[in-house]
C-alpha positions in Angstrom: -20.6 16.3 9.5 -16.8 16.8 9.4 -14.3 15.9 6.8 -10.6 15.7 7.0 -8.0 16.0 4.3 -4.4 14.9 4.8 -1.4 15.1 2.5 -3.2 17.4 0.1 -1.1 19.7 -2.0 -3.4 22.7 -1.6 -3.2 25.5 1.0 -5.7 25.5 3.9 -6.9 29.0 2.8 -7.7 27.8 -0.7 -9.4 24.7 0.7 -11.6 26.9 2.9 -12.8 28.8 -0.2 -13.7 25.5 -1.9 -15.4 24.2 1.2 -17.5 27.4 1.5 -18.8 27.0 -2.0 -19.9 23.3 -1.7 -21.2 23.6 1.9 -24.9 22.8 2.2 -25.1 21.2 -1.2 -26.3 17.7 -1.8 -23.6 15.3 -2.9 -24.4 15.1 -6.6 -24.5 18.9 -7.0 -21.3 19.3 -4.9 -19.4 16.7 -7.0 -20.6 18.3 -10.3 -19.5 21.7 -9.0 -16.0 20.4 -7.9 -15.5 18.7 -11.2 -15.6 22.0 -13.1 -13.6 24.1 -10.7 -10.2 25.2 -11.8 -8.6 24.6 -8.4 -6.8 21.4 -7.6 
């Protein structure tokens, strides 16, 4: 599965860190994790 993000005000390097954290999580767990992350 691939996802694309356009017009985001976050650097690709920061986005790679976030993507690595939520990779291989189920959707509910990933959304809960992203909700409490300090990044954009």
